[in-house]
Phi, psi and omega in degrees: 000140187237346185206166175305318180297317177306310180298316178305314182295317179298315182289323180290335179274358173106005177297137178274322181223155174226159181244136174235128184236285182303320180298326177293339174271309190275332178222065185305330180293327181287313178296322175295325177294322176296314180304319180286320183288314186258346178092158188290338179283347182252346183248125181251131175276119175271121179240086176277131190231139171226116177054046177068007174250144180291126176261144186231174180050057177067033179072007183286328185242141169268146176253172175268008184275124179276133188308306189295324178291314180302309181297316181298318179303312179290319173304317180297334184265005172120352179301134178244344182228141172222141168256118182249120178245120167282097187299344176283347183254331187303127174085357187264349178054043181239020179100162185267179182269062185304320182296318174302310180292330175298313184293322175303311183300322181291315185278335184222064185296341179278345181280140176271106189269122175256111185277147182211132174111128168088356179300128182236330182216173178292335175300325174298318180296319177300315182297318180288329173295323180293333176279354181069039173290137177296319180204168177221141174265121182240124183230280189301325180298325179285310181306319183271003178076016177282333175227127183274152178302323175302326179292339184282342187301323183289352175266359180295147177255000000 
C-alpha cells in the first residue's frame, strides 16, 4: 500500500488487513497515521529483509534500517502483525529463514509473525509452526505442486 487512497479502496473492496512496508521506512508518519486511524488489527508491517537490513521498493533498494531496531520501534508504537520476507530465500524453494524467525520470536514475542520466503515442503511449515509463527505465506511450492492445497488444512487455526 502506498497511499491513503490505496487503503480506502482495499478496505471498501472487503480487505480485512493491508500491509505497508516501504512506506513505513520512507514515510513513517503516514504508516503511523494508518495504524492510528484503522487500528493495529488491520495494518500489517511489511519487513522485507536482506542481510538484517530492511529492503524497500520491491526489494530494489536497501535501506540503512536494521530489522530488529525497526521492528522494535514499530511494535512499541502499536504494530501487532508483521510479514517478514528474507528476500535471499524467496522463490528458491530451499527452505526458510528459521534462524531469523527464531530471533524475531525471541525478541518480539508479542508480534504476530507471518513468515515468508523459501517454503518448499510441509516440513518447512511444521518447523515454522513449532516456532509459533502466526502465519506463513506459501506460493511457489503450491504453484509447482510440492505442497497440495489439501495438505494445508492441518495448519488451520
